[in-house]
N, C-alpha and C positions, 0 to 999 in steps of 0.2 A: 145287561142288557140300560139300552138307550128307552126316559124318561121326561116327559118335559116336564117346571118344573108347575107347578102349582100353582104360580103368580104370575111369572111375568110370560111363562110359554115356551122358555126356552129346553130343549133335549141337553141333559149332563143324562149320566151313568149311573141309575137307582144307587149304589155304596155310592156318591160322590156330594149325594141327597143330604139333612139334616132337618130334620125340628125345629118350622118355626113357632122362638118364644112369642107369636101372639099369636101366632093365626093354629098355631098345633096341625099344620099338612104338612109333604116333604116341601118340600121350595132347593134351592141350588147354591149354592155357597153362599152374593151375591149380594142374591134376597133374605140374607137368613145376618151377615154382616148387618144389613140395611135393620132389616126388626129385632136386630140385641143392640143397636144405636136408638132407636126409637124407643123401645123398653125402658135400659137407658133412665132417656129422657123422662117417658114417664115415670119411673120410678120416683125417681130427683121432685115433679113435680109434685104428682099424691104426697109427698113423703111437704113440700109446704101448705103445698091442703090444705094437708092435715093440721099442721102446726099452725096458721091462719084461723082456723074454724074455731079449734080449742084454745085457742090468745094462749100459744108458749113464752113463757118464761124471754126468752131469750129476743122473741121480735116486738118486747117493748117496742114504741120510739122512733120502726120502720119499718113500720108494717105499711106501711105505700112503696117505699123500695119490697118488701115483700114479697109484694102484691101483682111490682111492673115486673121483678125475677119471674115467676107467674108466667104471667097471661105470654111473655119472652120464648119462654118453655112451651106456651099449650101454641103456640103462633109454628114455633118449628117444627109439634110435631104437626099436625095442618100440612106443610109445605111437604110431609113427607110421606104424607097422603089419605093420615091417620086423626081421630077422635078423639083428645081426650076424653069430652063428658058418654064414652064406651067406657070409657077403663074405672071411672069412679066412681 
């Protein structure tokens, strides 16, 4: 039975939909892959954010570099249509 994807609206077979890791809605395979990549970026950004906030030992001497990495990750996330601030 065809159903619309909750994200893009494309009609797909019900048994080919998946639950999105971020939206928790039934979405098509393409949207699910996109959400999985965004989820990976968000997890990576959360780890860096947590370590920066707690002055992790491995970041000593290069905090600016880690902040730059975090900024780049949040920009990638925003380009994909999500906000990192919604997930921290």
